[in-house]
C-alpha positions as CSV (number, residue, x, y, z in Angstrom):
1,M,0.0,0.0,0.0
2,T,1.6,3.3,-1.1
3,A,1.0,6.7,0.4
4,S,-2.2,8.4,-0.5
5,P,-1.9,12.1,-1.4
6,T,-4.8,12.9,1.0
7,D,-5.1,10.1,3.6
8,P,-1.9,8.8,5.4
9,G,-3.8,5.9,6.9
10,T,-4.4,4.8,10.4
11,P,-1.1,4.5,12.3
12,D,-0.3,1.9,15.0
13,R,0.1,4.1,18.1
14,R,0.8,1.3,20.6
15,G,4.5,1.9,20.7
16,P,7.5,3.3,18.7
17,A,8.5,-0.1,17.3
18,R,4.9,-0.8,16.1
19,Y,4.7,2.6,14.5
20,L,7.9,2.0,12.6
21,W,6.6,-1.4,11.5
22,W,3.3,0.3,10.4
23,L,5.3,2.7,8.2
24,T,7.1,-0.3,6.7
25,V,4.0,-2.4,5.9
26,S,2.2,0.8,4.6
27,Q,4.4,0.6,1.5
28,R,5.1,-3.1,1.5
29,R,5.6,-3.4,-2.2
30,R,8.1,-0.6,-2.4
31,V,9.9,-2.0,0.7
32,A,10.0,-5.5,-0.9
33,A,11.5,-4.0,-4.1
34,G,14.0,-2.1,-2.0
35,A,15.0,-5.2,-0.1
36,L,15.3,-7.2,-3.4
37,L,17.4,-4.5,-5.0
38,G,19.6,-4.0,-1.9
39,S,20.2,-7.7,-1.6
40,A,21.0,-8.1,-5.3
41,W,23.4,-5.2,-5.0
42,M,25.1,-6.7,-2.0
43,I,25.4,-10.1,-3.6
44,G,26.7,-8.4,-6.7
45,L,29.6,-7.0,-4.6
46,T,30.6,-10.5,-3.7
47,L,30.9,-11.7,-7.4
48,P,33.9,-9.7,-8.6
49,P,36.3,-11.4,-6.2
50,Y,35.1,-14.8,-7.4
51,L,35.4,-13.8,-11.1
52,L,38.8,-12.2,-10.5
53,S,40.0,-15.5,-8.9
54,R,38.8,-17.5,-11.9
55,A,40.6,-15.1,-14.2
56,I,43.8,-15.5,-12.3
57,D,43.7,-19.3,-12.0
58,D,42.1,-20.2,-15.3
59,G,43.7,-17.4,-17.4
60,L,46.9,-15.9,-16.0
61,R,48.4,-19.1,-14.4
62,T,47.6,-21.3,-17.4
63,G,48.3,-18.6,-20.1
64,D,44.8,-19.2,-21.6
65,Q,44.1,-15.8,-23.3
66,R,40.6,-16.8,-24.2
67,A,39.6,-17.7,-20.7
68,L,41.2,-14.5,-19.4
69,V,39.2,-12.4,-21.8
70,G,36.0,-14.3,-21.0
71,W,36.4,-13.8,-17.2
72,A,37.4,-10.2,-17.7
73,A,34.2,-9.6,-19.8
74,A,32.1,-11.2,-17.1
75,L,33.8,-9.0,-14.5
76,L,32.9,-5.9,-16.6
77,G,29.3,-7.1,-17.1
78,I,28.9,-7.6,-13.3
79,G,30.3,-4.1,-12.7
80,V,27.8,-2.5,-15.1
81,L,24.9,-4.6,-13.6
82,N,25.9,-3.6,-10.1
83,A,26.0,0.1,-11.0
84,W,22.4,-0.2,-12.3
85,L,21.3,-2.0,-9.2
86,A,22.9,0.6,-7.0
87,I,21.0,3.4,-8.9
88,M,17.7,1.6,-8.7
89,R,18.3,0.7,-5.0
90,H,19.0,4.3,-4.1
91,R,15.9,5.6,-6.0
92,T,13.7,3.1,-4.3
93,M,15.1,3.8,-0.9
94,S,14.7,7.5,-1.4
95,R,11.0,7.0,-2.2
96,I,10.6,4.8,0.9
97,R,12.2,7.5,3.1
98,L,10.1,10.3,1.5
99,D,6.9,8.3,1.9
100,A,7.6,7.7,5.6
101,Y,8.6,11.4,6.0
102,F,5.5,12.9,4.4
103,R,3.2,10.3,5.8
104,T,4.4,11.2,9.3
105,V,4.2,14.9,8.6
106,R,0.6,14.5,7.4
107,L,-0.3,12.6,10.6
108,V,1.3,15.2,12.8
109,V,-0.4,18.1,11.0
110,D,-3.8,16.4,10.8
111,H,-3.6,15.6,14.5
112,A,-2.5,19.1,15.4
113,T,-5.6,20.4,13.6
114,R,-7.7,17.8,15.3
115,L,-6.5,18.9,18.7
116,G,-7.4,22.5,17.9
117,A,-7.5,24.7,20.9
118,A,-6.3,21.9,23.1
119,L,-2.9,21.8,21.4
120,P,-1.2,24.8,23.2
121,R,-2.3,23.3,26.5
122,R,-0.9,19.9,25.8
123,V,2.4,20.5,24.1
124,S,4.6,23.5,23.4
125,A,5.0,25.0,20.0
126,G,8.8,24.2,20.1
127,E,8.0,20.5,20.7
128,V,5.7,20.4,17.6
129,V,8.3,22.2,15.5
130,T,11.0,19.8,16.6
131,I,8.8,16.8,15.9
132,G,8.0,18.1,12.4
133,H,11.5,19.2,11.6
134,S,13.8,16.7,13.3
135,D,12.0,13.6,14.3
136,V,10.3,12.9,11.0
137,G,13.7,13.0,9.3
138,V,15.2,10.5,11.7
139,I,12.2,8.2,11.3
140,S,12.5,8.3,7.5
141,Q,16.2,7.5,7.7
142,T,15.4,4.5,9.9
143,L,13.5,2.9,7.1
144,T,16.7,2.6,5.1
145,V,17.4,-0.6,7.0
146,T,14.7,-2.3,4.9
147,G,17.0,-2.1,1.9
148,P,20.8,-2.4,2.6
149,G,20.0,-3.9,6.0
150,V,18.3,-6.9,4.6
151,G,20.9,-7.1,1.8
152,A,23.7,-7.1,4.4
153,V,22.3,-10.2,6.0
154,I,22.0,-12.0,2.7
155,A,25.5,-10.9,1.6
156,Y,26.9,-12.1,4.9
157,V,25.4,-15.6,4.3
158,V,26.6,-15.7,0.7
159,I,30.2,-14.7,1.6
160,A,30.2,-17.3,4.4
161,A,29.2,-19.9,1.8
162,L,31.8,-18.8,-0.7
163,L,34.5,-18.9,2.0
164,L,33.3,-22.3,3.1
165,S,34.0,-23.6,-0.5
166,V,37.6,-22.2,-0.2
167,S,38.4,-23.1,3.4
168,P,36.2,-24.2,6.4
169,L,38.7,-22.4,8.7
170,L,38.2,-19.1,7.1
171,A,34.4,-19.6,7.0
172,V,34.4,-20.3,10.7
173,V,36.5,-17.2,11.4
174,V,34.1,-15.0,9.5
175,L,30.9,-16.6,10.9
176,V,32.2,-16.1,14.5
177,G,34.0,-12.8,14.0
178,V,31.0,-10.8,12.6
179,P,28.7,-11.5,15.5
180,L,31.5,-10.6,17.9
181,L,31.7,-7.2,16.1
182,A,28.0,-6.7,16.7
183,L,28.4,-7.6,20.4
184,L,31.2,-5.1,20.8
185,V,29.1,-2.3,19.3
186,G,25.9,-3.2,21.1
187,P,26.6,-1.4,24.4
188,F,27.5,1.8,22.5
189,L,24.2,1.6,20.6
190,S,22.3,1.4,24.0
191,R,24.3,4.3,25.4
192,L,23.6,6.3,22.2
193,Q,19.8,5.7,22.5
194,G,19.8,7.0,26.1
195,A,21.9,10.0,25.1
196,E,19.6,10.7,22.1
197,T,16.5,10.6,24.3
198,A,18.0,13.1,26.8
199,Y,19.2,15.3,24.0
200,R,15.8,15.2,22.2
201,D,14.0,16.1,25.4
202,R,16.4,19.0,26.0
203,Q,16.1,20.2,22.4
204,G,12.2,20.4,22.6
205,T,12.4,22.3,25.9
206,L,14.9,24.8,24.5
207,A,12.9,25.3,21.3
208,A,9.9,26.2,23.5
209,V,12.0,28.7,25.5
210,L,13.2,30.2,22.2
211,G,9.7,30.5,20.9
212,D,8.6,32.3,24.1
213,L,11.5,34.6,23.9
214,V,11.0,35.6,20.3
215,G,7.2,35.8,20.6
216,G,7.2,38.0,23.7
217,L,10.3,40.1,22.9
218,R,8.4,43.4,22.9
219,I,6.7,42.8,26.3
220,L,10.0,41.4,27.7
221,N,11.8,44.6,26.7
222,G,9.1,46.7,28.3
223,I,9.2,45.0,31.7
224,G,13.0,44.3,31.7
225,G,12.6,40.6,31.4
226,K,14.6,40.0,28.2
227,A,17.9,39.5,30.1
228,V,16.3,36.9,32.4
229,F,14.8,34.9,29.5
230,A,18.1,35.3,27.6
231,A,20.0,33.9,30.6
232,R,17.6,31.0,30.8
233,Y,18.1,30.3,27.2
234,R,21.9,30.4,27.5
235,H,21.7,28.0,30.4
236,G,19.5,25.6,28.5
237,S,21.8,25.9,25.5
238,R,24.8,24.9,27.6
239,Q,22.9,21.9,28.9
240,L,21.9,21.0,25.4
241,L,25.6,21.3,24.3
242,D,26.6,18.9,27.1
243,E,24.0,16.4,26.0
244,G,25.2,16.9,22.4
245,Y,28.7,16.0,23.5
246,R,27.4,12.8,25.0
247,V,25.6,12.0,21.8
248,G,28.8,12.8,19.8
249,S,30.9,10.7,22.1
250,S,28.7,7.6,21.6
251,M,28.5,8.3,17.8
252,S,32.3,8.6,17.6
253,W,32.8,5.2,19.2
254,I,30.2,3.6,17.0
255,Q,31.7,5.0,13.9
256,A,35.2,4.1,15.0
257,F,34.1,0.5,15.6
258,G,32.2,0.6,12.3
259,L,35.3,1.5,10.3
260,G,38.1,0.2,12.5
261,L,36.9,-3.2,13.6
262,P,36.1,-4.5,10.1
263,T,39.6,-3.3,9.0
264,V,41.2,-5.3,11.9
265,F,39.0,-8.2,11.1
266,L,40.1,-8.0,7.4
267,S,43.7,-8.0,8.3
268,I,43.3,-11.1,10.4
269,V,41.5,-13.1,7.7
270,A,43.9,-11.9,5.0
271,W,46.9,-13.0,7.2
272,L,45.3,-16.5,7.6
273,A,44.6,-16.7,3.9
274,A,48.2,-15.6,3.0
275,R,49.7,-18.3,5.3
276,M,47.4,-20.9,3.7
277,A,48.5,-19.8,0.2
278,A,52.1,-20.0,1.2
279,Q,51.6,-23.5,2.6
280,G,49.8,-24.5,-0.7
281,T,46.5,-25.1,1.0
282,I,44.8,-22.6,-1.3
283,T,45.7,-21.2,-4.7
284,V,46.8,-17.6,-5.4
285,G,43.5,-17.0,-7.1
286,E,41.7,-18.2,-4.0
287,L,43.9,-16.0,-1.9
288,V,42.8,-13.0,-4.0
289,A,39.2,-14.1,-3.8
290,V,39.4,-14.4,0.0
291,Y,40.9,-11.0,0.3
292,G,38.1,-9.6,-2.0
293,Y,35.4,-11.4,0.0
294,V,36.6,-10.0,3.3
295,A,37.0,-6.5,1.8
296,V,33.4,-6.7,0.5
297,L,32.4,-8.0,4.0
298,V,33.2,-4.5,5.3
299,V,30.1,-3.2,3.6
300,P,27.5,-5.5,5.2
301,V,29.3,-5.2,8.6
302,A,29.1,-1.4,8.4
303,S,25.5,-1.7,7.3
304,F,24.8,-3.8,10.4
305,I,26.3,-1.1,12.6
306,E,24.6,1.7,10.8
307,S,21.2,-0.1,10.9
308,G,21.5,-0.6,14.6
309,Y,22.3,3.1,15.0
310,D,19.4,4.2,12.8
311,I,17.0,1.9,14.6
312,G,18.0,3.3,18.0
313,R,17.5,6.9,16.9
314,G,14.4,6.0,15.1
315,L,12.8,4.4,18.2
316,V,13.5,7.6,20.1
317,S,11.9,9.8,17.5
318,A,9.0,7.4,16.9
319,R,8.3,7.5,20.6
320,R,7.9,11.3,20.4
321,V,5.6,11.0,17.4
322,V,3.5,8.3,19.0
323,D,3.2,10.3,22.3
324,F,2.0,13.3,20.2
325,L,-0.5,11.2,18.2
326,N,-1.9,9.7,21.4
327,L,-2.9,13.1,22.7
328,E,-6.7,13.3,22.8
329,P,-8.7,16.4,22.0
330,D,-10.6,18.0,24.8
331,D,-13.7,16.0,25.8
332,H,-16.4,18.6,26.3
333,T,-18.9,16.1,27.6
334,V,-19.8,15.9,31.4
335,G,-20.8,12.9,33.4
336,P,-24.0,12.8,35.5
337,A,-22.3,13.4,38.8
338,E,-20.4,16.4,37.5
339,A,-23.5,17.8,35.8
340,A,-25.6,17.5,39.0
341,G,-22.8,19.3,41.0
342,A,-22.5,22.1,38.5
343,A,-26.3,22.5,38.4
344,S,-26.5,22.8,42.2
345,E,-23.7,25.3,42.2
346,S,-25.4,27.4,39.5
347,A,-28.7,27.3,41.4
348,H,-26.9,28.4,44.6
349,G,-25.2,31.3,42.7
350,R,-28.5,32.5,41.2
351,A,-30.2,32.6,44.6
352,G,-27.6,35.1,45.8
353,E,-27.8,37.1,42.6
354,N,-31.5,37.6,42.5
355,G,-31.6,39.9,45.5
356,S,-28.7,42.1,44.4
357,A,-28.6,42.1,40.7
358,G,-31.9,43.6,40.0
359,E,-32.3,43.1,36.4
360,S,-30.5,39.8,36.5
361,G,-33.4,37.9,37.8
362,S,-34.5,36.8,34.4
363,A,-31.1,35.8,33.4
364,G,-30.7,33.7,36.5
365,E,-33.9,31.9,36.0
366,S,-33.1,31.2,32.4
367,G,-29.7,29.9,33.4
368,A,-31.0,26.7,34.9
369,A,-28.9,23.8,33.8
370,P,-30.8,21.1,31.9
371,E,-31.1,17.6,33.3
372,P,-27.8,15.8,33.2
373,S,-27.8,13.7,30.1
374,G,-25.3,11.1,31.4
375,K,-23.9,9.1,28.6
376,R,-23.8,11.0,25.3
377,A,-26.2,9.9,22.6
378,A,-25.7,10.6,18.9
379,P,-25.1,14.3,18.1
380,I,-28.2,16.4,17.5
381,D,-28.8,19.3,15.2
382,A,-28.3,22.9,16.2
383,P,-31.4,25.2,16.5
384,D,-32.9,26.1,13.2
385,A,-33.3,29.7,14.0
386,P,-31.2,32.1,16.1
387,A,-31.5,31.1,19.8
388,V,-30.2,32.2,23.2
389,L,-26.8,31.0,24.2
390,R,-26.7,30.4,28.0
391,D,-23.9,29.7,30.5
392,P,-25.6,28.4,33.6
393,L,-22.4,28.6,35.7
394,S,-22.1,32.4,35.4
395,G,-25.7,33.3,34.6
396,L,-24.7,34.9,31.2
397,E,-27.3,34.9,28.5
398,V,-26.3,35.9,25.0
399,K,-29.6,36.9,23.2
400,P,-30.0,36.7,19.5
401,G,-29.6,39.8,17.3
402,I,-28.0,42.2,19.8
403,L,-24.5,43.3,20.9
404,T,-23.8,42.0,24.4
405,A,-20.7,43.1,26.4
406,L,-19.1,41.1,29.2
407,V,-17.3,43.0,32.0
408,S,-15.1,41.3,34.6
409,A,-12.4,42.5,36.9
410,R,-10.5,39.3,36.1
411,P,-10.1,39.0,32.3
412,S,-9.5,35.2,32.8
413,D,-13.1,34.8,34.1
414,A,-14.5,36.4,30.9
415,T,-12.2,34.3,28.7
416,D,-13.3,31.1,30.5
417,I,-16.9,31.9,29.8
418,V,-16.2,32.5,26.1
419,D,-14.4,29.2,26.0
420,R,-17.5,27.5,27.4
421,L,-19.9,29.4,25.0
422,G,-17.6,28.4,22.1
423,R,-17.4,24.8,23.3
424,F,-13.7,24.9,23.8
425,S,-13.9,23.7,27.4
426,P,-16.4,21.4,29.3
427,S,-19.6,23.2,30.3
428,H,-23.4,22.9,30.7
429,T,-23.9,25.7,28.2
430,T,-27.2,25.5,26.3
431,W,-28.1,26.7,22.9
432,G,-31.8,27.2,22.7
433,T,-33.2,24.1,24.4
434,A,-30.3,21.8,23.8
435,R,-27.0,21.3,25.5
436,L,-24.2,22.7,23.4
437,D,-22.1,19.6,23.8
438,D,-25.0,17.5,22.5
439,I,-25.0,19.3,19.2
440,A,-22.8,18.1,16.3
441,L,-19.4,19.8,16.7
442,E,-19.2,20.8,13.0
443,Q,-22.4,22.7,13.3
444,V,-21.2,24.5,16.4
445,R,-17.9,25.5,14.6
446,A,-19.8,26.6,11.5
447,R,-22.2,29.0,13.4
448,I,-20.3,30.1,16.5
449,L,-16.9,31.8,16.1
450,V,-14.6,32.7,18.9
451,A,-12.4,35.6,17.9
452,D,-9.4,35.3,20.2
453,N,-7.3,38.4,20.8
454,E,-4.1,36.3,20.4
455,A,-5.2,34.3,17.4
456,E,-2.3,33.5,15.0
457,L,-1.4,35.4,11.9
458,F,0.5,33.1,9.6
459,A,3.2,34.1,7.2
460,G,1.7,35.1,3.8
461,T,0.0,38.1,2.3
462,L,-2.3,40.4,4.2
463,R,-5.1,39.4,1.8
464,A,-4.6,35.8,2.8
465,A,-4.5,36.7,6.5
466,I,-7.9,38.4,6.3
467,S,-9.5,36.0,3.9
468,G,-8.5,32.7,5.6
469,Q,-10.2,29.8,3.7
470,L,-12.7,32.1,2.1
471,R,-12.4,33.6,-1.4
472,P,-14.0,37.1,-1.0
473,D,-14.2,39.7,-3.8
474,E,-12.5,43.1,-3.5
475,Q,-15.7,44.8,-2.4
476,A,-16.2,42.4,0.6
477,L,-12.6,42.8,1.6
478,A,-12.8,46.5,1.5
479,R,-16.0,46.5,3.5
480,V,-14.6,44.4,6.4
481,I,-11.3,46.5,6.3
482,D,-13.4,49.6,6.8
483,E,-15.5,48.0,9.5
484,A,-12.3,47.0,11.4
485,V,-10.8,50.5,10.9
486,A,-7.9,48.9,9.1
487,R,-7.8,50.9,6.0
488,D,-4.7,52.9,7.1
489,I,-2.9,49.6,7.5
490,V,-3.5,48.6,3.9
491,L,-2.7,52.1,2.6
492,G,0.5,52.2,4.6
493,L,1.9,48.9,3.4
494,P,4.1,48.9,0.2
495,D,1.9,46.5,-1.7
496,G,-1.4,47.0,0.0
497,L,-3.3,43.8,0.5
498,D,-0.6,41.8,-1.3
499,T,2.1,42.8,1.2
500,R,3.8,39.8,2.7
501,L,3.4,39.4,6.5
502,D,6.0,37.9,8.7
503,S,5.3,34.8,10.8
504,H,2.9,35.9,13.6
505,G,2.5,39.2,11.8
506,H,5.6,40.6,13.5
507,N,6.0,43.3,10.8
508,L,2.7,44.8,12.1
509,S,2.2,46.6,15.5
510,G,0.0,45.1,18.2
511,G,-2.9,47.4,17.3
512,Q,-2.6,46.6,13.6
513,R,-2.6,42.9,14.3
514,Q,-5.7,43.3,16.4
515,R,-7.6,45.1,13.6
516,V,-6.5,42.5,11.1
517,R,-7.9,39.8,13.4
518,L,-11.2,41.7,13.7
519,A,-11.4,42.1,9.9
520,R,-10.9,38.4,9.5
521,A,-13.7,37.6,12.0
522,L,-16.1,40.1,10.4
523,L,-15.4,38.6,7.0
524,A,-16.4,35.1,8.3
525,D,-19.8,36.7,9.3
526,P,-20.8,33.9,11.8
527,E,-24.2,33.7,13.2
528,I,-22.7,34.2,16.7
529,L,-19.5,36.1,17.2
530,L,-17.7,35.9,20.5
531,A,-14.8,38.4,20.5
532,I,-12.3,38.5,23.3
533,E,-10.9,42.1,24.0
534,P,-11.1,43.1,20.3
535,T,-9.9,46.7,21.0
536,S,-7.4,46.3,23.8
537,A,-4.3,47.2,21.9
538,V,-5.4,50.4,20.1
539,D,-5.6,54.0,21.2
540,A,-8.9,55.7,22.3
541,H,-9.5,57.4,19.0
542,T,-9.2,54.2,17.0
543,E,-11.1,52.2,19.7
544,A,-14.1,54.6,19.4
545,R,-14.3,54.1,15.7
546,M,-13.9,50.3,16.0
547,A,-16.7,50.1,18.5
548,T,-19.1,52.2,16.4
549,R,-18.3,50.3,13.2
550,L,-18.5,46.9,15.0
551,R,-22.0,47.6,16.2
552,A,-23.0,48.7,12.7
553,A,-21.4,45.7,11.0
554,R,-23.0,43.2,13.3
555,S,-26.4,44.9,13.3
556,G,-29.1,42.2,13.7
557,R,-26.5,39.6,14.4
558,T,-25.6,37.9,17.7
559,T,-22.4,39.4,19.1
560,L,-20.6,39.1,22.5
561,V,-17.5,41.2,23.3
562,T,-15.4,41.1,26.5
563,S,-14.1,44.5,27.5
564,T,-13.8,47.1,30.3
565,S,-13.6,50.0,27.9
566,P,-16.5,52.6,28.2
567,L,-16.1,53.3,24.5
568,V,-17.0,49.7,23.7
569,L,-19.5,49.2,26.5
570,G,-21.4,52.3,25.5
571,Q,-22.2,50.6,22.2
572,A,-23.6,47.4,23.7
573,D,-27.3,46.7,24.0
574,A,-26.7,44.7,27.2
575,V,-23.8,44.7,29.6
576,Y,-23.2,41.8,32.0
577,H,-21.0,42.6,35.0
578,L,-19.3,39.6,36.6
579,V,-17.9,39.3,40.1
580,D,-15.8,36.2,40.8
581,G,-17.1,34.6,37.6
582,R,-20.8,35.1,38.5
583,L,-23.3,37.5,37.3
584,A,-23.6,40.6,39.5
585,A,-25.6,43.0,37.3
586,V,-27.0,43.3,33.8
587,G,-28.3,46.4,32.0
588,R,-27.2,49.3,29.7
589,H,-23.9,50.8,30.3
590,A,-25.3,54.2,31.4
591,D,-27.7,52.6,33.9
592,L,-25.0,50.4,35.5
593,L,-22.7,53.5,35.8
594,S,-25.4,55.2,37.9
595,S,-26.6,52.3,39.9
596,H,-23.6,50.0,40.6
597,P,-20.5,51.6,42.2
598,D,-18.4,48.5,41.7
599,Y,-19.1,48.6,38.0
600,R,-18.4,52.3,37.8
601,R,-15.0,51.9,39.6
602,L,-14.1,49.0,37.3
603,V,-14.8,50.7,34.0
604,S,-13.4,54.0,35.2
605,R,-10.2,52.2,36.1
606,G,-10.2,50.5,32.8
607,S,-10.5,53.8,31.0
608,A,-7.7,55.5,33.1
609,E,-5.4,52.5,33.0
610,Q,-6.0,51.2,29.5
611,N,-3.6,48.6,28.3
612,P,-1.5,48.4,31.5
613,T,0.5,45.4,30.3
614,H,1.7,47.0,27.0
615,D,5.3,48.3,26.9
616,E,6.5,51.6,25.8
617,T,7.0,50.3,22.2
618,E,3.3,49.3,22.0
619,R,2.1,52.6,23.4
620,F,4.3,54.5,21.0
621,A,3.0,52.4,18.1
622,A,-0.6,53.2,19.3
623,R,0.1,56.9,19.4
624,K,1.6,56.7,15.9
625,E,-1.5,54.9,14.7
626,S,-3.7,57.6,16.3
627,E,-1.6,60.3,14.6
628,Q,-1.9,58.6,11.3
629,L,-5.6,58.2,11.6
630,A,-6.0,61.8,12.6
631,A,-3.8,62.9,9.7
632,Q,-5.9,60.7,7.4
633,D,-9.1,62.3,8.7
634,A,-7.6,65.8,8.2
635,R,-6.5,64.9,4.6
636,E,-9.9,63.5,3.8
637,Q,-11.6,66.7,5.3
638,L,-9.2,68.9,3.3
639,T,-9.8,67.0,0.1
640,T,-13.5,67.3,0.6
641,Q,-13.3,71.0,1.4
642,E,-11.1,71.6,-1.7
643,A,-13.6,69.7,-3.9
644,R,-16.4,71.9,-2.6
645,E,-14.4,75.1,-3.3
646,H,-13.8,73.9,-6.9
647,V,-17.5,73.3,-7.3
648,T,-18.3,76.7,-5.8
649,E,-15.8,78.4,-8.1
650,A,-17.2,76.6,-11.1
651,Q,-20.7,77.9,-10.2
652,A,-19.6,81.5,-9.5
653,P,-20.4,84.3,-12.0
654,E,-17.5,85.1,-14.4
655,D,-17.7,88.8,-13.8
656,H,-16.6,88.3,-10.2
657,G,-19.5,90.4,-9.0
658,T,-21.5,89.6,-6.0
659,P,-20.5,86.1,-4.9
660,A,-23.0,83.4,-5.2
661,P,-24.4,82.2,-1.9
662,Q,-22.8,79.1,-0.4
663,H,-24.6,76.6,1.7
664,H,-22.9,75.3,4.8
665,Q,-22.5,71.6,4.6
666,D,-21.5,68.8,7.0
667,P,-17.6,69.0,7.2
668,R,-17.2,65.3,8.0
669,P,-14.8,63.6,5.6
670,S,-16.1,61.2,3.1
671,E,-14.7,57.7,2.8
672,P,-12.2,57.2,-0.1
673,P,-13.3,54.7,-2.7
674,H,-12.7,51.0,-2.2
675,E,-10.4,50.9,-5.2
676,A,-7.7,52.6,-3.1
677,L,-7.3,49.4,-1.2
678,R,-6.3,47.4,-4.2
């Protein structure tokens, strides 16, 4: 079975050896061809010494020119045939390695996609990169043993048989000597496997530290933590270097034995054969043949050692891959006992809220958890029409068609609620009359979108970063760019929407990345949009425009935003105030300001201390963005005013008499045409 371009198959994840065996049998025909070609090539290496001995004994010693030419021609033919076998063997083994490589890569990528939001919580990005970059290469190299490795065994048996026909003593020396070589190298292979395991663990950890260091460089600079992280990386790098020395030491001994021991063994056998030739036990031609056999024997012996080395390293890497493939996605189902406990906690929380929250009574009553469903049945369909999304644990209720804001003194509480509403963590959330975790997951993902403030921006064009898997036209792109207040980003880039973004969007500022993420979410146009702090990295001027345009863009659609900014909260139809993860009050922003002192203090602090965790670089970038937007507004206003003046001049009398009356018009700037974004 060869690799499918779309389906890598179902791997055997019961252990590293079983995984390597699965990779082998997944392309059994190709592996069989590689083993056949490798064996034929190895056997072909043993034939020239035999033909050379016949040419010496039958041609040179007897002076038979015809026999000499015949054996020489046979020697040439074997050489050409062996060259062709070597080419075909190499081609086949390259295909085997590439198949194993890309099959493993597809499995890792598919499983990373399957893990989804659970991936960052289960394994670091550095570990995934190391698996995809290093381990898959080692695993593919391990499958080389299916070719020359098998051929080495057959060649060893053939050479032993040929030596047996010459001298039983030489055959016994070879048959006993080669296993002794393997026994001498064995301990070093075991030591190498242990050193490789430690080195591989340290490598994954260090890659994760490097990713954290690079990804958070701006924030680390702002809080003075770059030196601490750099020192940690240097310390880890020194430890990795020490582990590398251990690996190098084991490898050097293995390679020394792989090259040195066969040479010593060759000299011993050649000395025995020379003594036997001097004593007349064997002929000169047989002496040359024995020397050739033993010289050829260096190749299979080296293949034995190399195969053991490759298998040891392959088992280490395969164990990493199997451990990754055995990671399970988050199970968002809840058992009966847990459901009953959460329901009682929710009911207790609502009892305390009804007396103090005022308007929250209806939300508390509607937040009753459904009866625990126990064992999960087959998935059901999502509601046909827009329906209320409820989180019983907090009392939050996201009603259809309005903009809802979620305010919490602890941002993590709001994020946890959004994760439950988006079905990224276990919960008793309901959508309409059904539990969210009873609904088919693909329907949830198609209709509910969580717009994370830290969502990735992959390397590629700005157009691709906004479009995602969609194929929007220019008008749709221009619309969402305007709605996300991101037009200045496009106009400021050298190639507009076709400008290449660095990995993670590092050639954009924090506020620019945030607006690009918002544009991407608006383009997706989900039925329910759950946005986490969509305006936290921009200045107040930009934030006000973003809040206004977000409300207009999502008019009639269900939207939830988490924020403590009055500029955003003032646009919301309903604001939910959380205290310790539970609903404390619900109402309009202005009403909560006047009736709830805790809410007033929270949002006032959020306004006065906006973006406290951003460093000076981010604040400077935000000020620059504000200045650019203000300058753009001024240019647009000036352009509009100049246009009006030109119109007025065109309508004025030519004799320059009494000026024509001018009507005062709204000085607000008009939006430039969408074609400017192209």
